[in-house]
DSSP file (Angstrom, degrees, kcal/mol; ACC not computed):
  #  RESIDUE AA STRUCTURE BP1 BP2  ACC     N-H-->O    O-->H-N    N-H-->O    O-->H-N    TCO  KAPPA ALPHA  PHI   PSI    X-CA   Y-CA   Z-CA
    1    1 A M     >        0   0    0      0, 0.0     4,-2.4     0, 0.0     5,-0.2   0.000 360.0 360.0 360.0 -43.1   45.9    2.7  -72.7
    2    2 A A  H  >  +     0   0    0      1,-0.2     4,-1.8     2,-0.2    63,-0.1   0.875 360.0  47.6 -62.0 -38.3   47.5   -0.8  -72.9
    3    3 A I  H  > S+     0   0    0      2,-0.2     4,-2.8     1,-0.2    -1,-0.2   0.879 109.6  52.3 -74.3 -36.4   49.2    0.0  -76.2
    4    4 A A  H  > S+     0   0    0      1,-0.2     4,-2.4     2,-0.2    -2,-0.2   0.914 110.6  49.2 -62.1 -39.8   50.5    3.3  -75.0
    5    5 A A  H  X S+     0   0    0     -4,-2.4     4,-2.4     2,-0.2    -2,-0.2   0.876 109.9  51.1 -64.6 -37.5   51.9    1.5  -72.0
    6    6 A L  H  X S+     0   0    0     -4,-1.8     4,-2.2     2,-0.2    -2,-0.2   0.937 111.7  47.0 -62.3 -48.1   53.5   -1.1  -74.3
    7    7 A V  H  X S+     0   0    0     -4,-2.8     4,-2.2     1,-0.2    -2,-0.2   0.908 113.6  48.2 -61.8 -42.5   55.1    1.6  -76.4
    8    8 A S  H  X S+     0   0    0     -4,-2.4     4,-2.6     1,-0.2    -1,-0.2   0.892 111.9  49.6 -61.3 -41.2   56.3    3.5  -73.4
    9    9 A W  H  X S+     0   0    0     -4,-2.4     4,-2.3     2,-0.2    -2,-0.2   0.859 108.9  51.4 -69.5 -35.0   57.7    0.3  -71.9
   10   10 A I  H  X S+     0   0    0     -4,-2.2     4,-2.4     2,-0.2    -1,-0.2   0.905 110.9  48.4 -67.8 -42.5   59.5   -0.6  -75.2
   11   11 A V  H  X S+     0   0    0     -4,-2.2     4,-2.4     2,-0.2     5,-0.2   0.950 112.6  49.3 -61.6 -48.7   61.2    2.9  -75.3
   12   12 A T  H  X S+     0   0    0     -4,-2.6     4,-2.3     1,-0.2    -2,-0.2   0.911 111.7  48.4 -57.7 -42.8   62.2    2.6  -71.7
   13   13 A A  H  X S+     0   0    0     -4,-2.3     4,-2.8     2,-0.2    -1,-0.2   0.894 109.8  52.7 -67.6 -38.6   63.7   -0.9  -72.3
   14   14 A G  H  X S+     0   0    0     -4,-2.4     4,-1.9     2,-0.2    -2,-0.2   0.915 112.0  44.4 -61.4 -45.4   65.5    0.4  -75.3
   15   15 A L  H  X S+     0   0    0     -4,-2.4     4,-1.9     2,-0.2    -2,-0.2   0.878 114.4  49.8 -66.4 -40.1   67.1    3.2  -73.3
   16   16 A G  H  X S+     0   0    0     -4,-2.3     4,-2.7    -5,-0.2    -2,-0.2   0.882 109.5  51.1 -67.2 -39.8   67.9    0.9  -70.5
   17   17 A F  H  X S+     0   0    0     -4,-2.8     4,-2.4     2,-0.2    -2,-0.2   0.866 107.1  55.0 -61.2 -37.1   69.5   -1.7  -72.9
   18   18 A T  H  X S+     0   0    0     -4,-1.9     4,-2.3     2,-0.2    -2,-0.2   0.913 109.5  45.8 -59.8 -46.6   71.6    1.2  -74.3
   19   19 A M  H  X S+     0   0    0     -4,-1.9     4,-3.0     2,-0.2    -2,-0.2   0.908 111.2  52.8 -67.5 -42.3   72.9    2.0  -70.8
   20   20 A L  H  X S+     0   0    0     -4,-2.7     4,-2.4     1,-0.2    -2,-0.2   0.932 109.8  48.5 -58.3 -44.8   73.5   -1.7  -70.0
   21   21 A G  H  X S+     0   0    0     -4,-2.4     4,-2.8     2,-0.2    -2,-0.2   0.897 111.7  49.4 -58.2 -44.2   75.5   -2.0  -73.2
   22   22 A L  H  X S+     0   0    0     -4,-2.3     4,-2.1     2,-0.2    -2,-0.2   0.929 111.1  49.8 -58.2 -47.3   77.5    1.1  -72.4
   23   23 A W  H  <>S+     0   0    0     -4,-3.0     5,-2.8     1,-0.2    -2,-0.2   0.921 114.6  43.8 -56.5 -47.4   78.2   -0.2  -68.9
   24   24 A L  H ><5S+     0   0    0     -4,-2.4     3,-1.2     3,-0.2    -1,-0.2   0.897 113.8  50.0 -69.4 -42.2   79.3   -3.5  -70.2
   25   25 A S  H 3<5S+     0   0    0     -4,-2.8    -1,-0.2     1,-0.2    -2,-0.2   0.788 107.8  54.9 -66.7 -28.2   81.4   -2.0  -73.0
   26   26 A K  T 3<5S-     0   0    0     -4,-2.1    -1,-0.2    -5,-0.2    -2,-0.2   0.327 128.6 -94.2 -86.9   5.2   83.2    0.4  -70.5
   27   27 A G  T <>5S+     0   0    0     -3,-1.2     4,-2.9    -5,-0.1    -3,-0.2   0.757  71.3 151.5  91.0  27.4   84.2   -2.4  -68.4
   28   28 A G  H  ><S+     0   0    0     -5,-2.8     4,-1.1     1,-0.2    -4,-0.2   0.896  75.6  46.8 -58.2 -46.3   81.4   -2.5  -65.8
   29   29 A L  H  4 S+     0   0    0      2,-0.2     4,-0.4     1,-0.2     3,-0.2   0.906 114.3  47.4 -65.2 -43.8   81.8   -6.3  -65.2
   30   30 A R  H >4 S+     0   0    0      1,-0.2     3,-1.4    -6,-0.2    -2,-0.2   0.908 109.5  53.6 -65.0 -37.6   85.6   -6.0  -64.8
   31   31 A A  H 3< S+     0   0    0     -4,-2.9     9,-0.5     1,-0.3    -1,-0.2   0.763  99.8  63.5 -66.1 -23.4   85.2   -3.0  -62.5
   32   32 A A  T 3< S+     0   0    0     -4,-1.1    -1,-0.3    -3,-0.2    -2,-0.2   0.598  81.8 101.6 -78.2  -8.6   82.9   -5.1  -60.3
   33   33 A Q  S X  S-     0   0    0     -3,-1.4     3,-1.6    -4,-0.4     7,-0.1  -0.449  83.6-121.6 -71.7 147.8   85.8   -7.5  -59.5
   34   34 A S  T 3  S+     0   0    0      1,-0.3    -1,-0.1    -2,-0.1    -3,-0.0   0.812 110.3  48.9 -63.6 -30.7   87.4   -7.0  -56.1
   35   35 A D  T 3  S+     0   0    0     -5,-0.1    -1,-0.3     3,-0.0     2,-0.1   0.332  81.1 128.7 -92.4   7.1   90.8   -6.4  -57.7
   36   36 A A    <   -     0   0    0     -3,-1.6    -5,-0.1    -5,-0.2    -6,-0.0  -0.388  54.9-145.4 -72.0 142.1   89.7   -3.9  -60.2
   37   37 A T  S    S+     0   0    0      1,-0.2    -1,-0.1    -2,-0.1    -6,-0.1   0.845  93.7  45.1 -74.0 -31.3   91.6   -0.6  -60.4
   38   38 A V  S    S-     0   0    0     -8,-0.0    -1,-0.2    -3,-0.0    63,-0.1  -0.934  86.0-152.4-112.8 111.1   88.5    1.3  -61.3
   39   39 A P        -     0   0    0      0, 0.0     2,-0.4     0, 0.0    -7,-0.2  -0.109   0.8-141.4 -76.4 172.8   85.5    0.4  -59.2
   40   40 A T        -     0   0    0     -9,-0.5     3,-0.1    62,-0.2   -12,-0.0  -0.993  11.8-156.4-133.2 141.8   81.8    0.5  -60.0
   41   41 A R  S    S+     0   0    0     -2,-0.4     2,-1.0     1,-0.1    53,-0.1   0.611  83.8  76.7 -88.5 -14.8   78.9    1.5  -57.9
   42   42 A L  S    S-     0   0    0     51,-0.1    -1,-0.1    52,-0.1   -10,-0.1  -0.796  76.6-157.3-100.6  92.5   76.5   -0.5  -60.0
   43   43 A V    >>  -     0   0    0     -2,-1.0     4,-2.1     1,-0.1     3,-0.8  -0.417  24.6-113.7 -74.5 145.6   77.1   -4.0  -58.9
   44   44 A P  H 3> S+     0   0    0      0, 0.0     4,-2.9     0, 0.0     5,-0.3   0.824 113.5  55.0 -47.9 -44.0   76.1   -6.9  -61.3
   45   45 A P  H 3> S+     0   0    0      0, 0.0     4,-1.8     0, 0.0     5,-0.2   0.906 111.1  46.2 -61.2 -37.7   73.3   -8.3  -59.1
   46   46 A L  H <> S+     0   0    0     -3,-0.8     4,-1.8     2,-0.2     5,-0.2   0.939 117.1  42.2 -69.3 -48.1   71.6   -4.9  -59.0
   47   47 A I  H  X S+     0   0    0     -4,-2.1     4,-2.5     1,-0.2     5,-0.2   0.956 118.0  44.6 -66.8 -48.1   71.9   -4.2  -62.7
   48   48 A F  H  X S+     0   0    0     -4,-2.9     4,-2.3     2,-0.2    -1,-0.2   0.783 111.8  51.8 -72.9 -25.4   71.0   -7.7  -63.9
   49   49 A S  H  X S+     0   0    0     -4,-1.8     4,-2.7    -5,-0.3     5,-0.3   0.920 111.3  49.0 -68.0 -44.3   68.0   -8.0  -61.4
   50   50 A H  H  X S+     0   0    0     -4,-1.8     4,-2.0    -5,-0.2    -2,-0.2   0.934 115.1  44.7 -57.8 -49.9   66.7   -4.7  -62.7
   51   51 A F  H  X S+     0   0    0     -4,-2.5     4,-2.6     2,-0.2     5,-0.2   0.934 114.6  46.3 -62.9 -49.9   67.1   -5.8  -66.3
   52   52 A L  H  X S+     0   0    0     -4,-2.3     4,-2.5     2,-0.2    -2,-0.2   0.911 115.0  46.3 -65.0 -44.0   65.6   -9.3  -65.8
   53   53 A L  H  X S+     0   0    0     -4,-2.7     4,-2.6     2,-0.2    -1,-0.2   0.917 114.0  48.8 -64.2 -42.5   62.5   -8.1  -63.8
   54   54 A A  H  X S+     0   0    0     -4,-2.0     4,-2.2    -5,-0.3    -2,-0.2   0.919 113.5  46.5 -64.2 -44.7   61.9   -5.3  -66.3
   55   55 A A  H  X S+     0   0    0     -4,-2.6     4,-2.0     2,-0.2    -2,-0.2   0.879 112.2  50.3 -65.6 -38.0   62.2   -7.7  -69.2
   56   56 A S  H  X S+     0   0    0     -4,-2.5     4,-2.3     2,-0.2    -2,-0.2   0.919 109.6  51.3 -66.0 -42.2   59.9  -10.3  -67.5
   57   57 A G  H  X S+     0   0    0     -4,-2.6     4,-2.5     1,-0.2    -2,-0.2   0.876 107.5  52.3 -60.2 -39.4   57.4   -7.6  -66.9
   58   58 A L  H  X S+     0   0    0     -4,-2.2     4,-2.4     2,-0.2    -1,-0.2   0.912 109.0  50.7 -65.0 -38.7   57.4   -6.5  -70.5
   59   59 A V  H  X S+     0   0    0     -4,-2.0     4,-2.2     2,-0.2    -2,-0.2   0.937 110.4  48.9 -64.1 -43.0   56.8  -10.1  -71.6
   60   60 A V  H  X S+     0   0    0     -4,-2.3     4,-2.4     1,-0.2    -2,-0.2   0.900 111.0  51.6 -60.2 -41.6   53.9  -10.3  -69.1
   61   61 A W  H  X S+     0   0    0     -4,-2.5     4,-2.6     2,-0.2    -1,-0.2   0.895 108.6  49.4 -61.5 -43.6   52.6   -7.0  -70.6
   62   62 A I  H  X S+     0   0    0     -4,-2.4     4,-2.0     2,-0.2    -1,-0.2   0.902 109.9  51.2 -67.1 -39.9   52.8   -8.3  -74.1
   63   63 A V  H  X>S+     0   0    0     -4,-2.2     4,-3.2     2,-0.2     5,-0.5   0.925 109.7  51.7 -61.4 -43.4   50.9  -11.4  -73.1
   64   64 A Y  H  X5S+     0   0    0     -4,-2.4     4,-3.6     1,-0.2    -2,-0.2   0.953 108.1  51.7 -55.0 -50.9   48.2   -9.1  -71.5
   65   65 A V  H  <5S+     0   0    0     -4,-2.6    -1,-0.2     1,-0.2    -2,-0.2   0.877 115.0  42.4 -55.9 -39.6   47.9   -7.1  -74.7
   66   66 A I  H  <5S+     0   0    0     -4,-2.0    -1,-0.2    -5,-0.2    -2,-0.2   0.910 131.4  18.9 -77.8 -41.9   47.4  -10.3  -76.7
   67   67 A I  H  <5S-     0   0    0     -4,-3.2    -3,-0.2    -5,-0.1    -2,-0.2   0.679  88.8-137.1-106.7 -17.6   45.0  -12.2  -74.4
   68   68 A G     << +     0   0    0     -4,-3.6     2,-0.4    -5,-0.5    -4,-0.1   0.688  36.4 164.6  77.9  16.4   43.6   -9.5  -72.1
   69   69 A S    >   -     0   0    0     -6,-0.2     3,-1.2     1,-0.2     4,-0.5  -0.600  30.6-148.8 -71.7 120.6   43.7  -11.3  -68.8
   70   70 A A  T >> S+     0   0    0     -2,-0.4     3,-0.9     1,-0.3     4,-0.9   0.764  91.4  65.2 -68.3 -25.0   43.2   -8.6  -66.2
   71   71 A I  H 3> S+     0   0    0      1,-0.2     4,-1.9     2,-0.2    -1,-0.3   0.808  92.9  65.1 -66.2 -25.4   45.4  -10.4  -63.5
   72   72 A L  H <> S+     0   0    0     -3,-1.2     4,-2.7     1,-0.2    -1,-0.2   0.830  93.4  59.2 -68.6 -27.8   48.3   -9.9  -65.8
   73   73 A T  H <> S+     0   0    0     -3,-0.9     4,-2.0    -4,-0.5    -1,-0.2   0.886 107.4  45.9 -65.8 -35.1   48.1   -6.1  -65.4
   74   74 A W  H  X S+     0   0    0     -4,-0.9     4,-2.3    -3,-0.2    -2,-0.2   0.846 111.5  52.1 -73.7 -35.6   48.6   -6.5  -61.7
   75   75 A I  H  X S+     0   0    0     -4,-1.9     4,-2.4     2,-0.2    -2,-0.2   0.939 111.9  46.6 -61.4 -47.0   51.4   -8.9  -62.1
   76   76 A A  H  X S+     0   0    0     -4,-2.7     4,-2.5     1,-0.2    -2,-0.2   0.907 111.9  50.5 -60.2 -41.9   53.1   -6.5  -64.5
   77   77 A F  H  X S+     0   0    0     -4,-2.0     4,-1.9     1,-0.2    -1,-0.2   0.893 108.8  51.6 -69.1 -37.2   52.5   -3.6  -62.1
   78   78 A G  H  X S+     0   0    0     -4,-2.3     4,-1.8     2,-0.2    -1,-0.2   0.925 110.9  48.2 -60.1 -44.7   54.0   -5.5  -59.2
   79   79 A L  H  X S+     0   0    0     -4,-2.4     4,-2.9     1,-0.2    -2,-0.2   0.921 109.0  54.8 -61.2 -43.6   57.1   -6.3  -61.3
   80   80 A L  H  X S+     0   0    0     -4,-2.5     4,-3.0     1,-0.2    -1,-0.2   0.865 104.2  52.7 -62.0 -35.3   57.3   -2.7  -62.3
   81   81 A V  H  X S+     0   0    0     -4,-1.9     4,-2.1     2,-0.2    -1,-0.2   0.949 111.8  47.5 -65.6 -43.9   57.3   -1.5  -58.6
   82   82 A L  H  X S+     0   0    0     -4,-1.8     4,-2.2     1,-0.2     5,-0.2   0.937 113.0  48.1 -54.9 -50.5   60.2   -3.9  -58.0
   83   83 A V  H  X S+     0   0    0     -4,-2.9     4,-2.7     1,-0.2    -2,-0.2   0.893 110.3  51.9 -59.2 -43.1   62.0   -2.6  -61.0
   84   84 A A  H  X S+     0   0    0     -4,-3.0     4,-2.5     2,-0.2    -1,-0.2   0.884 107.6  52.2 -66.0 -36.6   61.4    1.0  -60.0
   85   85 A I  H  X S+     0   0    0     -4,-2.1     4,-2.0     2,-0.2    -2,-0.2   0.925 113.1  43.2 -65.7 -44.1   62.9    0.4  -56.5
   86   86 A L  H  X S+     0   0    0     -4,-2.2     4,-2.6     1,-0.2    -2,-0.2   0.901 113.6  53.6 -65.2 -40.8   66.1   -1.2  -58.0
   87   87 A G  H  X S+     0   0    0     -4,-2.7     4,-2.6    -5,-0.2    -2,-0.2   0.881 106.4  51.2 -61.8 -39.7   66.1    1.6  -60.6
   88   88 A D  H  X S+     0   0    0     -4,-2.5     4,-2.5     2,-0.2    -1,-0.2   0.919 110.0  49.8 -64.3 -43.7   66.0    4.3  -57.9
   89   89 A V  H  X S+     0   0    0     -4,-2.0     4,-2.0     1,-0.2    -2,-0.2   0.935 113.2  46.8 -59.5 -44.1   68.9    2.6  -56.1
   90   90 A M  H  X S+     0   0    0     -4,-2.6     4,-2.9     2,-0.2    -2,-0.2   0.923 110.1  52.8 -66.3 -41.5   70.9    2.5  -59.3
   91   91 A F  H  X S+     0   0    0     -4,-2.6     4,-2.5     1,-0.2    -1,-0.2   0.928 110.1  48.4 -59.2 -45.8   70.1    6.2  -60.1
   92   92 A L  H  X S+     0   0    0     -4,-2.5     4,-1.3     1,-0.2    -1,-0.2   0.875 113.8  46.5 -61.0 -39.5   71.3    7.3  -56.7
   93   93 A R  H  X S+     0   0    0     -4,-2.0     4,-1.1     2,-0.2    -1,-0.2   0.879 110.2  52.7 -66.8 -40.5   74.5    5.4  -57.0
   94   94 A W  H  X S+     0   0    0     -4,-2.9     4,-0.6     1,-0.2     3,-0.3   0.892 106.4  53.8 -66.7 -38.0   75.0    6.7  -60.5
   95   95 A R  H >< S+     0   0    0     -4,-2.5     3,-0.7     1,-0.2    -1,-0.2   0.881 110.2  47.3 -59.0 -40.4   74.6   10.3  -59.3
   96   96 A R  H 3< S+     0   0    0     -4,-1.3     3,-0.4     1,-0.2    -1,-0.2   0.712 111.0  52.0 -74.8 -23.5   77.3    9.7  -56.7
   97   97 A S  H ><>S+     0   0    0     -4,-1.1     3,-1.8    -3,-0.3     5,-0.7   0.471  76.1 103.5 -97.3   0.2   79.7    8.1  -59.1
   98   98 A R  T <<5S+     0   0    0     -3,-0.7     3,-0.2    -4,-0.6    -1,-0.2   0.731  89.4  34.7 -58.4 -26.0   79.6   10.8  -61.8
   99   99 A T  T 3 5S+     0   0    0     -3,-0.4    -1,-0.3    -4,-0.2    -2,-0.1   0.274 100.3  80.2-110.9  11.5   83.0   12.3  -60.9
  100  100 A E  T < 5S-     0   0    0     -3,-1.8    -2,-0.2     2,-0.0    -1,-0.1   0.445  97.7-117.2 -98.5  -2.3   84.7    9.1  -59.9
  101  101 A G  T   5 +     0   0    0     -4,-0.4    -3,-0.1     1,-0.2    -2,-0.1   0.729  59.4 153.3  76.2  20.7   85.6    7.7  -63.4
  102  102 A T    > < -     0   0    0     -5,-0.7     3,-1.4     1,-0.1     4,-0.4  -0.413  61.2-105.4 -78.4 159.6   83.4    4.6  -63.0
  103  103 A P  G >  S+     0   0    0      0, 0.0     3,-1.1     0, 0.0   -75,-0.1   0.857 122.1  51.7 -55.3 -38.0   82.0    2.9  -66.1
  104  104 A E  G >  S+     0   0    0      1,-0.3     3,-1.9     2,-0.2    -6,-0.1   0.687  90.4  76.1 -73.1 -18.7   78.6    4.3  -65.3
  105  105 A A  G <  S+     0   0    0     -3,-1.4    -1,-0.3     1,-0.3    -4,-0.0   0.710  88.0  63.7 -67.6 -16.0   79.9    7.8  -65.0
  106  106 A R  G <  S+     0   0    0     -3,-1.1    -1,-0.3    -4,-0.4    -2,-0.2   0.434  71.9 120.9 -86.0  -2.7   80.0    7.8  -68.8
  107  107 A F  S <  S-     0   0    0     -3,-1.9     2,-0.2     1,-0.1   -88,-0.0  -0.427  75.7-109.5 -59.3 129.5   76.2    7.4  -69.2
  108  108 A P     >  -     0   0    0      0, 0.0     4,-1.9     0, 0.0     3,-0.3  -0.484  22.2-136.1 -59.0 131.5   74.8   10.3  -71.2
  109  109 A V  H  > S+     0   0    0      1,-0.2     4,-2.4     2,-0.2     5,-0.3   0.893 103.3  55.4 -55.7 -44.0   72.8   12.4  -68.8
  110  110 A A  H  > S+     0   0    0      1,-0.2     4,-2.1     2,-0.2    -1,-0.2   0.863 107.2  49.2 -64.0 -36.7   70.0   12.7  -71.3
  111  111 A V  H  > S+     0   0    0     -3,-0.3     4,-2.5     2,-0.2    -1,-0.2   0.926 110.5  50.2 -66.1 -43.8   69.7    9.0  -71.7
  112  112 A V  H  X S+     0   0    0     -4,-1.9     4,-2.2     1,-0.2    -2,-0.2   0.967 116.6  40.4 -58.9 -55.9   69.6    8.4  -67.9
  113  113 A Y  H  X S+     0   0    0     -4,-2.4     4,-2.1     1,-0.2    -1,-0.2   0.813 114.7  51.6 -67.5 -32.8   66.8   11.1  -67.4
  114  114 A T  H  X S+     0   0    0     -4,-2.1     4,-2.3    -5,-0.3     5,-0.2   0.890 108.7  52.2 -69.4 -39.3   64.8   10.1  -70.5
  115  115 A H  H  X S+     0   0    0     -4,-2.5     4,-2.3     1,-0.2    -2,-0.2   0.945 112.0  46.5 -57.7 -49.7   64.9    6.4  -69.3
  116  116 A G  H  X S+     0   0    0     -4,-2.2     4,-2.3     1,-0.2    -2,-0.2   0.859 110.6  51.4 -61.1 -38.6   63.5    7.6  -65.9
  117  117 A L  H  X S+     0   0    0     -4,-2.1     4,-2.1     2,-0.2    -1,-0.2   0.913 113.4  44.1 -66.3 -42.3   60.8    9.8  -67.5
  118  118 A F  H  X S+     0   0    0     -4,-2.3     4,-2.6     2,-0.2    -2,-0.2   0.841 110.9  56.1 -74.1 -31.0   59.6    6.9  -69.7
  119  119 A A  H  X S+     0   0    0     -4,-2.3     4,-2.6    -5,-0.2    -2,-0.2   0.953 109.2  46.0 -64.2 -47.4   59.8    4.5  -66.7
  120  120 A V  H  X S+     0   0    0     -4,-2.3     4,-2.5     1,-0.2     5,-0.2   0.930 112.8  50.3 -59.8 -43.8   57.5    6.7  -64.7
  121  121 A T  H  X S+     0   0    0     -4,-2.1     4,-2.6     1,-0.2    -1,-0.2   0.911 110.1  50.7 -60.5 -42.1   55.1    7.1  -67.6
  122  122 A T  H  X S+     0   0    0     -4,-2.6     4,-2.8     2,-0.2     5,-0.3   0.938 109.6  50.0 -62.2 -46.8   55.1    3.3  -68.1
  123  123 A I  H  X S+     0   0    0     -4,-2.6     4,-2.4     1,-0.2    -2,-0.2   0.938 112.8  46.7 -58.8 -47.8   54.2    2.8  -64.4
  124  124 A V  H  X S+     0   0    0     -4,-2.5     4,-2.9     2,-0.2     5,-0.2   0.928 114.0  47.7 -61.1 -47.0   51.4    5.3  -64.5
  125  125 A L  H  X S+     0   0    0     -4,-2.6     4,-2.3    -5,-0.2    -1,-0.2   0.925 112.9  48.4 -62.0 -42.8   50.0    3.8  -67.7
  126  126 A V  H  X S+     0   0    0     -4,-2.8     4,-2.4    -5,-0.2    -1,-0.2   0.889 112.5  48.5 -65.4 -38.1   50.1    0.3  -66.4
  127  127 A L  H  X S+     0   0    0     -4,-2.4     4,-2.3    -5,-0.3    -2,-0.2   0.943 111.7  49.7 -64.0 -49.0   48.5    1.3  -63.1
  128  128 A L  H  <>S+     0   0    0     -4,-2.9     5,-2.9     1,-0.2     4,-0.3   0.891 112.1  47.9 -56.5 -40.8   45.7    3.2  -65.0
  129  129 A T  H ><5S+     0   0    0     -4,-2.3     3,-1.5    -5,-0.2    -1,-0.2   0.924 109.8  51.9 -69.4 -41.5   45.1    0.2  -67.2
  130  130 A A  H 3<5S+     0   0    0     -4,-2.4    -2,-0.2     1,-0.3    -1,-0.2   0.859 109.6  50.5 -62.3 -35.0   45.1   -2.2  -64.2
  131  131 A L  T 3<5S-     0   0    0     -4,-2.3    -1,-0.3    -5,-0.1    -2,-0.2   0.492 117.5-115.7 -79.8  -3.3   42.4    0.1  -62.6
  132  132 A G  T X 5 +     0   0    0     -3,-1.5     3,-0.5    -4,-0.3     2,-0.5   0.724  66.2 145.3  75.6  22.6   40.4    0.0  -65.8
  133  133 A I  T 3 < +     0   0    0     -5,-2.9    -1,-0.3     1,-0.2    -2,-0.1  -0.813  62.9  18.2 -92.7 129.9   40.8    3.8  -66.4
  134  134 A G  T 3  S-     0   0    0     -2,-0.5    -1,-0.2    -3,-0.1  -132,-0.1   0.564 118.5 -79.9  94.0   7.2   41.0    4.8  -70.1
  135  135 A G    <         0   0    0     -3,-0.5    -3,-0.1     1,-0.2  -133,-0.1  -0.227 360.0 360.0  90.6 174.6   39.6    1.7  -71.6
  136  136 A P              0   0    0      0, 0.0    -1,-0.2     0, 0.0    -3,-0.0   0.465 360.0 360.0 -73.3 360.0   41.2   -1.7  -72.4
């Protein structure tokens, strides 16, 4: 179960990193400036907090897979809950900005939804592992 969660988390991270790269390349940081002509609904603190918490959780999960300390499963799960809350906020903002010409409006819909699907899968697998369901 732990390896399945790791694989799912890596796929989720790859898709998220793709969206972050698209947002940056389409002028997301410039759009976040107060004098930008094209605004963004995904403000840098929201995006980068989501990214850094998710990356930190992934590191914690990798350490768990290597050393097997059960407390790390709960730390990773707690981080995932925070990441999911931020992700939900970003998803709702993204949906509202799809027709506004913002940098995030250019995200491929399939990438956004696949990222969310793998994120939910990761959360479930991490929780099951933390509860001791499905083996180590």
